[in-house]
C-alpha positions, 0 to 999 in steps of 0.5 A: 425790089424792096418789102419797104418801098414806101420806108424811107432810108433813115427808117430802114436803118432804125426798123429792118431786122429789128422785130421785137422778140417774141418771148421777151418783148426785147426791142433791140436784137437779142444776141444769140450766141448759139452756135446749134439748134433743135431740130425736128427731125434728122435731115430736118433744115427748116429752121436754123440748124448751124450758126454757119450756116445761118445765125438769127443775130446774123440774120437780122445784120442781113436783112437791113443791109439788103433793104438799104442796098435795093438787094435781095440777099446779104452776106457778112463775113468775119472781114472787108478781104474775107468778102471779097475772096468769098467773090474771087471764089466764084471765079476758076483757075485761068480767069481774068480780072479787069481791076481800079488801078487805085486800089487799097491796098489789102486788096492788092495784096489779095489779088496779088499775092494769093489768088495769082497761087490760084491761077487768077489773073489781073489787069488794073486800069485807071478808072475815071474812064470806062472805056478802059475797062472795055480795052483791058478786056480778054478772052477770059476776062469774068470780073469786073472790080470796081472801088469808088470813090477810090482808096486813096486817091479818090476817084470815080467811076462811072459805073453804069458805062462800066456796067455796061461795057461789062453785061456785053460780054457778060462779065459779073461786076463787083464793086466795093461802096466802102467809102460811099455807102448805100446812104449816099449811092446803091451800085445794084441800082446803076447795075451791078450785080455784088455791092461789097463793104468792108462793114469795118468802116463807115456802116460801123461808124466807131472803129470797134468791130471788123466786118465784111458784108455783100449783097446781092439781087439776083437768086442764082449769084445768091445760093452760089454765095449761100454755098460758098460762105458755107461751105469756106466757113467765113462768117461773121460772127452773132457779137460783131454782127449786133455791133454792126445793126447798132451802127447802122443805125446812125449811118445817115446822120453821120454821113451827113456829117462826114461829109458836111466836114469833109468838103471845109476841110478839103476847101481849107486844104485847096488854101495852104500853100505848102498842100500841092493836090486835094482829092476830093468828089465834086471839089473841082466842080465836075459832076459825081458820077453814079447819083451820089446825094453828096461827097462823104468823109473821105480827103487826102492831099500831097504835102509838097515836102520830103518824107520827114517833113510829111512824117513830122505832120501825120505826126503833129495832129492831135485830134486827127488820129495816126492810125488805120482804117476810116470812119468812125466816129473819130478823125483819123489820119494815114499815110498810105505809102508807109500804111496801107499801101505798103505791101505795093511794091514802091513802083506801082504805087507811085506810078499810081499816083500814091506817093511819099507825098499824100495823107489821107484823112477819114473826118470824123463827127467833131466840131469843124472848128476845132478839127480845121485848128488842129491841121492849120496847128499841125502845118504850123508845125512844119512852117516854123523856119529852121532855127541857127546854132 
């Protein structure tokens, strides 16, 4: 499958798509801003024609994305949600999707408030038991949407087991691999048909670019996605493509530090009296499925306190920045119920476990000692006794 099967991930992350330019010898892939290209004759499509169809900078990014996920074709989009929409464009009115119940709020919003208008049906199941996917299959089920680790409860799904269930019914399998990244896990190797990334997160890694991606290894599926991208126009711009390539070069280094820091923070949180539960892959000693090489940089936990106290905690950190998104070198703190998952009705999100006491951390690559001190001071801020007047 790979053109560079004898090279390691770290080498491909730096060199795939990074061919020195012939004219100048530039080592870094040039930023090609042209929207249109000279052709040899009317109807000539042998090279680049129009940047909505293909662009040299975006093409270089797509080459490295395909290589790192062990795919054959990749497509870069203007955002993660744009890439999810591209997958849904493969469906027809009346088709049914089975998705995980602990789902990123933006994905849930897209499914429920937009795609239902086009007569696409959705069911949501606990992904930790593959049988739940089997029991949710209907005659019109065409797609399994898997997000694992899930956002924000970090549930782990057995991709291979779910793929086996889906393939028996000719159901398309798509995996949101944003939290894991291809450095930790490659869903195509586990039988998935499509891998999706919100590239704004770990792939970019610096909170300075919005983008999305789809990677496949089936030529017919690739042809459909390419046509849909060209016809709809949701492609990624050249500058954002260039930024993502720059970020990907250090993905392996960052993921190792993210994971190491996150593990130490998860262990610390388990010792805090105010913390009810910590969500982190493998922390309870259970086997992490899908051959994940490390746990990743996300940690979620619940605080045993009222909403106002929880809000005070979120505003008491100095290094953990209260903000949307994740996956950057800087540590971020998020309150899902009021931020990333606020668009989900309260009764639905609470049933899934997204309560008012839940906090999600995107652990950065700062020194772990500083991060632990930051959290200790925040807990101290909500543990101080109330002064009597």
